[in-house]
Every structure is written in structure tokens, then in C-alpha cells.
C-alpha positions as CSV (number, residue, x, y, z in Angstrom):
1,M,-24.5,-84.7,-79.7
2,I,-27.9,-86.1,-78.9
3,H,-28.8,-86.4,-75.2
4,Y,-31.9,-88.5,-74.7
5,D,-34.2,-89.6,-71.9
6,A,-33.8,-93.3,-71.7
7,R,-36.6,-94.0,-69.3
8,W,-39.3,-94.5,-71.9
9,S,-38.0,-97.7,-73.3
10,G,-40.4,-100.6,-72.6
11,P,-43.2,-102.9,-73.8
12,H,-45.7,-100.2,-74.8
13,G,-46.3,-97.9,-77.7
14,I,-44.0,-95.0,-76.7
15,G,-41.5,-97.6,-75.5
16,R,-41.4,-99.3,-78.8
17,F,-40.8,-95.9,-80.6
18,A,-38.0,-95.1,-78.1
19,V,-36.2,-98.4,-78.6
20,E,-36.4,-98.4,-82.3
21,V,-35.5,-94.8,-82.8
22,V,-32.6,-94.6,-80.4
23,A,-31.1,-97.8,-82.0
24,R,-30.9,-95.7,-85.2
25,L,-29.2,-92.7,-83.5
26,P,-25.7,-94.1,-82.9
27,E,-24.4,-90.7,-81.6
28,A,-27.2,-90.6,-78.9
29,R,-26.2,-90.7,-75.2
30,P,-28.5,-91.5,-72.4
31,L,-29.1,-88.9,-69.7
32,S,-28.8,-89.7,-66.0
33,I,-32.2,-88.7,-64.6
34,P,-32.6,-90.5,-61.2
35,V,-36.4,-90.3,-60.8
36,R,-39.3,-92.2,-62.3
37,R,-40.6,-90.6,-65.5
38,L,-43.7,-88.5,-65.0
39,S,-43.3,-88.6,-61.2
40,P,-43.9,-85.3,-59.3
41,L,-40.1,-84.8,-59.3
42,D,-39.6,-85.5,-63.0
43,P,-39.9,-81.8,-64.2
44,L,-37.2,-80.7,-61.7
45,A,-34.9,-83.7,-62.4
46,S,-35.2,-83.4,-66.2
47,A,-34.6,-79.6,-65.9
48,L,-31.5,-80.1,-63.8
49,A,-30.2,-82.7,-66.4
50,A,-30.9,-80.4,-69.3
51,L,-29.3,-77.3,-67.6
52,R,-26.1,-79.2,-67.1
53,L,-25.7,-79.7,-70.9
54,R,-23.4,-77.4,-72.8
55,E,-23.8,-78.7,-76.3
56,G,-26.0,-80.8,-78.5
57,V,-29.8,-81.3,-78.3
58,Y,-32.0,-82.7,-75.5
59,F,-34.4,-85.4,-76.9
60,T,-37.2,-87.3,-75.1
61,P,-39.3,-89.9,-77.0
62,G,-42.3,-89.1,-74.7
63,F,-44.3,-86.1,-73.5
64,N,-42.1,-85.1,-70.6
65,P,-40.0,-82.2,-71.8
66,P,-37.7,-80.3,-69.3
67,P,-39.2,-77.0,-68.2
68,R,-35.8,-75.4,-68.7
69,A,-32.8,-76.4,-70.8
70,A,-29.4,-75.0,-71.8
71,V,-29.7,-76.6,-75.2
72,P,-32.4,-77.0,-77.8
73,V,-35.2,-79.4,-76.8
74,V,-37.1,-81.8,-79.1
75,F,-39.8,-84.0,-77.6
76,C,-42.6,-86.2,-78.8
77,I,-46.4,-86.0,-78.3
78,H,-47.8,-89.2,-79.7
79,D,-51.4,-88.2,-79.0
80,L,-53.6,-86.2,-76.7
81,I,-55.4,-89.1,-75.1
82,H,-55.0,-87.7,-71.6
83,L,-56.9,-84.6,-72.7
84,R,-59.5,-86.2,-74.9
85,F,-60.5,-89.0,-72.5
86,P,-60.8,-87.8,-68.9
87,A,-61.6,-91.3,-67.7
88,E,-58.0,-92.3,-68.6
89,S,-56.5,-89.2,-67.1
90,T,-56.3,-87.4,-63.7
91,F,-56.5,-83.9,-62.5
92,V,-52.7,-84.0,-61.9
93,R,-52.0,-85.3,-65.4
94,R,-54.2,-82.7,-67.1
95,A,-52.5,-80.0,-64.9
96,Y,-49.1,-81.4,-66.1
97,Y,-50.1,-80.9,-69.7
98,R,-51.2,-77.3,-68.9
99,L,-48.4,-76.3,-66.7
100,V,-45.4,-78.3,-68.1
101,V,-46.1,-79.6,-71.6
102,A,-47.8,-76.6,-73.1
103,P,-45.2,-74.0,-72.0
104,A,-42.4,-76.4,-73.0
105,A,-44.0,-76.9,-76.4
106,R,-43.8,-73.1,-77.0
107,R,-40.1,-73.1,-76.2
108,A,-39.2,-76.4,-78.0
109,A,-37.2,-76.4,-81.2
110,R,-39.5,-79.2,-82.5
111,I,-42.3,-81.4,-81.4
112,L,-42.4,-84.8,-83.1
113,T,-45.5,-86.8,-83.6
114,V,-46.7,-90.0,-85.4
115,S,-49.6,-89.0,-87.6
116,E,-51.1,-86.1,-89.4
117,F,-54.2,-86.5,-87.1
118,S,-52.1,-86.1,-84.0
119,R,-50.2,-83.2,-85.6
120,R,-53.5,-81.3,-86.2
121,E,-54.6,-82.0,-82.7
122,I,-51.3,-80.7,-81.2
123,L,-51.4,-77.6,-83.4
124,D,-54.9,-76.8,-82.4
125,W,-54.1,-77.3,-78.7
126,T,-50.9,-75.3,-78.6
127,G,-51.5,-72.7,-81.3
128,L,-48.0,-73.2,-82.6
129,P,-47.0,-72.5,-86.2
130,D,-47.3,-75.4,-88.6
131,D,-43.6,-76.0,-89.0
132,R,-43.0,-76.6,-85.3
133,V,-44.8,-79.9,-85.2
134,V,-43.4,-82.6,-87.5
135,V,-44.8,-86.0,-88.3
136,V,-42.1,-88.7,-88.1
137,G,-44.5,-91.7,-88.0
138,D,-44.1,-95.2,-86.6
139,G,-42.6,-98.3,-88.1
140,V,-42.9,-102.1,-88.2
141,S,-40.3,-104.3,-86.5
142,A,-38.6,-107.0,-88.4
143,A,-40.4,-109.8,-86.5
144,F,-43.7,-108.9,-88.2
145,T,-43.7,-110.7,-91.6
146,P,-46.2,-113.0,-93.3
147,D,-43.7,-115.9,-93.1
148,G,-43.2,-117.8,-89.9
149,P,-45.0,-119.9,-87.2
150,R,-48.8,-119.5,-86.8
151,H,-50.6,-119.7,-83.5
152,A,-52.9,-122.7,-83.8
153,P,-55.1,-123.1,-80.6
154,G,-57.5,-125.5,-82.2
155,Y,-60.2,-122.9,-83.0
156,P,-60.6,-119.9,-85.3
157,Y,-60.1,-116.6,-83.6
158,F,-60.3,-112.9,-83.9
159,L,-57.4,-111.1,-82.3
160,Y,-57.5,-108.0,-80.0
161,V,-54.1,-106.5,-79.2
162,G,-53.6,-103.8,-76.7
163,R,-54.6,-102.4,-73.4
164,R,-58.2,-102.3,-72.2
165,E,-58.8,-98.6,-71.5
166,P,-62.1,-96.9,-72.5
167,H,-60.7,-95.4,-75.7
168,K,-60.1,-98.9,-77.1
169,N,-63.8,-99.7,-77.1
170,L,-63.5,-103.3,-75.9
171,P,-67.1,-103.3,-74.5
172,G,-68.4,-102.4,-77.9
173,L,-66.3,-105.2,-79.5
174,L,-67.5,-107.7,-77.0
175,A,-71.1,-106.7,-77.6
176,A,-70.6,-107.0,-81.3
177,F,-68.9,-110.3,-81.0
178,A,-71.7,-111.7,-78.9
179,A,-74.2,-110.7,-81.6
180,S,-72.0,-112.2,-84.4
181,R,-73.4,-115.6,-85.6
182,S,-71.5,-116.3,-88.8
183,R,-68.8,-118.4,-87.1
184,A,-70.1,-119.9,-83.9
185,D,-66.9,-121.8,-83.4
186,A,-64.8,-118.6,-83.5
187,K,-63.3,-117.1,-80.3
188,L,-62.1,-113.6,-79.4
189,L,-58.5,-113.9,-78.3
190,L,-57.1,-111.0,-76.3
191,T,-53.5,-110.3,-75.6
192,G,-52.6,-109.9,-71.9
193,D,-53.9,-111.7,-68.9
194,A,-57.6,-112.2,-67.8
195,D,-59.1,-109.4,-65.8
196,G,-62.3,-109.3,-63.8
197,A,-64.0,-106.5,-65.7
198,T,-63.6,-108.2,-69.1
199,L,-64.7,-111.5,-67.7
200,D,-67.8,-110.0,-66.1
201,L,-68.7,-108.3,-69.3
202,A,-68.2,-111.5,-71.3
203,R,-70.5,-113.3,-68.8
204,R,-73.2,-110.7,-69.2
205,H,-73.1,-111.2,-72.9
206,G,-73.2,-114.9,-72.6
207,I,-69.8,-115.4,-74.3
208,A,-67.5,-116.3,-71.4
209,D,-66.7,-119.6,-73.2
210,R,-65.9,-117.7,-76.4
211,I,-63.1,-115.4,-75.2
212,A,-59.6,-116.4,-74.4
213,F,-56.4,-114.6,-73.2
214,A,-53.0,-115.0,-74.7
215,G,-51.0,-113.6,-71.9
216,I,-48.0,-111.3,-72.4
217,L,-46.4,-111.9,-75.8
218,D,-42.9,-111.1,-77.1
219,D,-42.6,-110.0,-80.7
220,A,-42.1,-113.5,-82.1
221,R,-45.1,-114.9,-80.3
222,L,-47.3,-111.9,-81.1
223,A,-46.4,-112.3,-84.8
224,A,-47.4,-115.9,-84.7
225,H,-50.7,-114.9,-83.2
226,Y,-51.3,-112.3,-85.9
227,R,-50.6,-114.9,-88.6
228,G,-53.0,-117.5,-87.1
229,A,-56.0,-115.2,-86.7
230,L,-59.0,-114.6,-88.9
231,A,-58.6,-110.8,-88.5
232,L,-57.4,-108.1,-86.1
233,A,-60.3,-106.4,-84.3
234,M,-59.4,-102.8,-83.5
235,P,-62.6,-100.6,-83.3
236,S,-61.0,-97.9,-81.1
237,F,-62.7,-94.6,-80.4
238,Y,-59.3,-92.9,-80.5
239,E,-55.8,-93.7,-81.7
240,G,-52.8,-91.4,-82.4
241,F,-51.4,-94.0,-84.8
242,G,-52.5,-97.6,-84.2
243,L,-49.4,-99.7,-84.2
244,P,-51.1,-103.1,-83.9
245,M,-52.9,-102.4,-87.2
246,V,-49.7,-102.1,-89.2
247,E,-48.0,-105.0,-87.4
248,A,-51.0,-107.1,-88.3
249,M,-51.0,-106.0,-91.9
250,A,-47.2,-106.8,-92.1
251,C,-48.0,-110.3,-91.0
252,G,-50.7,-110.7,-93.6
253,L,-53.6,-110.4,-91.3
254,P,-56.9,-108.7,-92.4
255,V,-57.8,-105.7,-90.2
256,L,-61.1,-104.5,-88.9
257,A,-60.6,-101.0,-87.5
258,S,-62.6,-97.9,-86.7
259,N,-63.0,-95.0,-89.1
260,A,-62.1,-92.5,-86.5
261,T,-59.1,-90.4,-85.6
262,A,-55.7,-91.6,-87.0
263,L,-56.8,-95.1,-88.1
264,P,-58.1,-94.3,-91.6
265,E,-55.0,-92.2,-92.3
266,I,-52.7,-95.1,-91.3
267,A,-54.8,-97.8,-93.0
268,G,-55.0,-96.0,-96.3
269,E,-57.7,-96.4,-98.9
270,G,-59.1,-99.9,-99.2
271,N,-56.5,-101.7,-97.1
272,A,-58.6,-102.4,-94.0
273,L,-62.3,-102.8,-93.2
274,L,-63.2,-99.6,-91.4
275,V,-66.4,-99.1,-89.4
276,D,-68.1,-96.5,-87.1
277,P,-66.9,-97.5,-83.6
278,T,-70.1,-96.1,-82.1
279,R,-72.2,-98.6,-83.9
280,E,-72.1,-102.1,-82.5
281,D,-74.1,-103.4,-85.4
282,A,-71.5,-102.1,-87.9
283,I,-68.7,-103.9,-85.9
284,R,-70.8,-107.1,-85.9
285,E,-71.4,-106.9,-89.6
286,A,-67.7,-106.5,-90.2
287,L,-66.9,-109.4,-88.0
288,D,-69.4,-111.5,-89.9
289,D,-68.1,-110.4,-93.3
290,L,-64.5,-111.3,-92.3
291,A,-65.5,-114.6,-90.8
292,S,-67.5,-115.8,-93.8
293,N,-65.8,-114.1,-96.8
294,S,-62.5,-115.7,-97.7
295,E,-62.2,-113.5,-100.8
296,L,-62.4,-110.4,-98.6
297,R,-59.8,-111.7,-96.2
298,D,-57.5,-112.5,-99.2
299,R,-57.9,-109.1,-100.7
300,L,-57.2,-107.3,-97.4
301,R,-54.3,-109.6,-96.7
302,S,-52.5,-108.7,-99.9
303,R,-53.3,-105.0,-99.7
304,G,-52.3,-104.9,-96.0
305,V,-48.9,-106.4,-96.6
306,A,-48.2,-103.7,-99.3
307,R,-49.4,-100.9,-97.0
308,A,-47.4,-102.0,-94.0
309,A,-44.2,-102.0,-96.1
310,L,-44.5,-98.2,-96.1
311,F,-43.9,-98.0,-92.4
312,S,-40.2,-98.4,-91.8
313,W,-38.3,-97.8,-88.5
314,D,-35.3,-97.0,-90.6
315,R,-37.3,-94.2,-92.3
316,V,-38.6,-93.0,-88.9
317,G,-35.1,-93.0,-87.4
318,A,-33.7,-91.0,-90.3
319,E,-36.4,-88.4,-90.0
320,V,-36.0,-88.1,-86.3
321,A,-32.2,-87.7,-86.9
322,R,-32.9,-85.0,-89.5
323,Q,-35.2,-83.0,-87.1
324,L,-32.6,-83.3,-84.3
325,A,-29.9,-82.1,-86.6
326,G,-31.9,-79.0,-87.5
327,A,-32.9,-78.2,-83.9
């Protein structure tokens, strides 16, 4: 019997992982934990839920393990962003990792993660034996294919998908895009709604009329936006996996990504245009190359589709099930 924390499901990276994996665990049963995940009461509430169990395994798709449990515990650490980027964390969150996550990791039957990069980071942080941290990966949902509607706003565009935290390097992308001159008619289209900080930065670079916002997109509309773009721009400083990259590849969209952290591992050799995210001139040159070189776009498009086919939620679900069975 698998007892899982159902509070992670939602429109975000861990939420996607939770929904797709649990859908492939037909024997899984949701736990009743009546507090908000990661709230101050979460450790107590999750421990009470775990201590009531008498059989099976406790599974949470996120980084909120119960401090105590009566059954084996398997939980997921997708990345260590809260420890690597203090600007995106808080004293309380870092204390949570130190006082809750780290001790629970030493007691857990398994820790699951999504890339070899994240696995090495977790092993270095926890000091655990190699076999206690297992890469299960991420997948690509069925909506993301090369065939289907294409977003056609009336102008060519580069697409940025994701949140706007510091590790995403959006200021570096905006500066590079402002310096790009190969397609003056191109815009930078960002998922999500407009926000003051992004608009202010665009105005300072003189490109307020060259950025646009797509709003919140469901999978079908996001896939259409991928298919209609010149390329995905993802010059992040840090990623534990980089799901938009493989979604874009699956839709036949060329990808510009950084050569840092997990992104080269997930992209594979020669399947994306990788650049140093600390060099705005390198990002600009890559944007120019993608805008002007149709042969480059065609090559990355075909290679990306083949690469994305390796990332299957069925495979991820099967591996998670295997790890839970062995816990």
C-alpha cells in the first residue's frame, strides 16, 4: 500500500511530477493531512499521519518528509534551490532543510530526484551513501507534440516559460534581447501576467514595446505557444531538471539554454544551443543565430524531438513504483 501526500498537485514543477506519477500508481491512497504543506504545522501534521499507518510506505512527491513515521518513507528532493539561492529562500526555509529535511533524509528508505546533477548535490549535502538517492527523472505530457495548433500573434517571438525568480536569469535574457539586432520585428513572449519589475527592466532597456505576456496557459495553449515560437529562451543560472526545455523539444521548438547545472545533462549532446548564462553577449549571439539561421533551427528541431522522446512519464512512474516497492 502506498500512502501519499496529495497536497503537492498543482500547476508547477513538483505539482506536475506529483500528478503524473500518482496517476501511474493505481494502488496509491491519499493521506488526510489537514494543514497547508510547508506551513509551520506541516511537520507535526505529517508525522501524526505517518505514525497512524500500520503497513505500506509513506510517499511525498516534494521535500516535506514526516519527521517520524511508523512505515518506510520515500520522498523527493527535486533540487536544492532554497540552499543555493538565498534570495529565493528565507531563514525559516533554510532552517527547515537543516532541522527537518536533513534528519529525515538520513532515516528515509529512499530519496528520489530528477537528474544526476541534483543527485550529486543531494549526496554532497547529506553525506548519504550513493544508493540512497535515486534518479527517477521527469517526463513529457501527451499534450506536447509537434503536431497541433500554433500560436500566431502576428509577429515572430522567442518564448520564455516559467517563473521570474533570480535563478531564472530573466534580467540577463532581457539585456541580451535588447542588444539583439538580427530580427528587429521579433518579440520576447513571457508566460504569465505582466509584473512591474519586468516592465520596469524592459523600459530601462528600451524594449517595452518588444515584450509581451501570454498569461496563464493550460497544456494545450502552452503547446501551441511552443509550436509557434522561433525558439525557447532558458538561460537559467540553476535548474534541477528544466521541464520547459523538454516540453519545447517535444513540440519541435529549438532551445536556447544555459550550460550550467542540470540543463546540459537533460539537453544531451548537440540537441540544444547551450551558452554561459553569466555572459549576456553569449545569450545575444545565440538569439541572433536562432533568429537568422533556419538551418540551425531545423537541425535543433529534429534533434530535440528525438531527445524529448526519451523522457516518458510512464517510465518515471514505473521507476517510482519500483523504488516504493523496494522501500
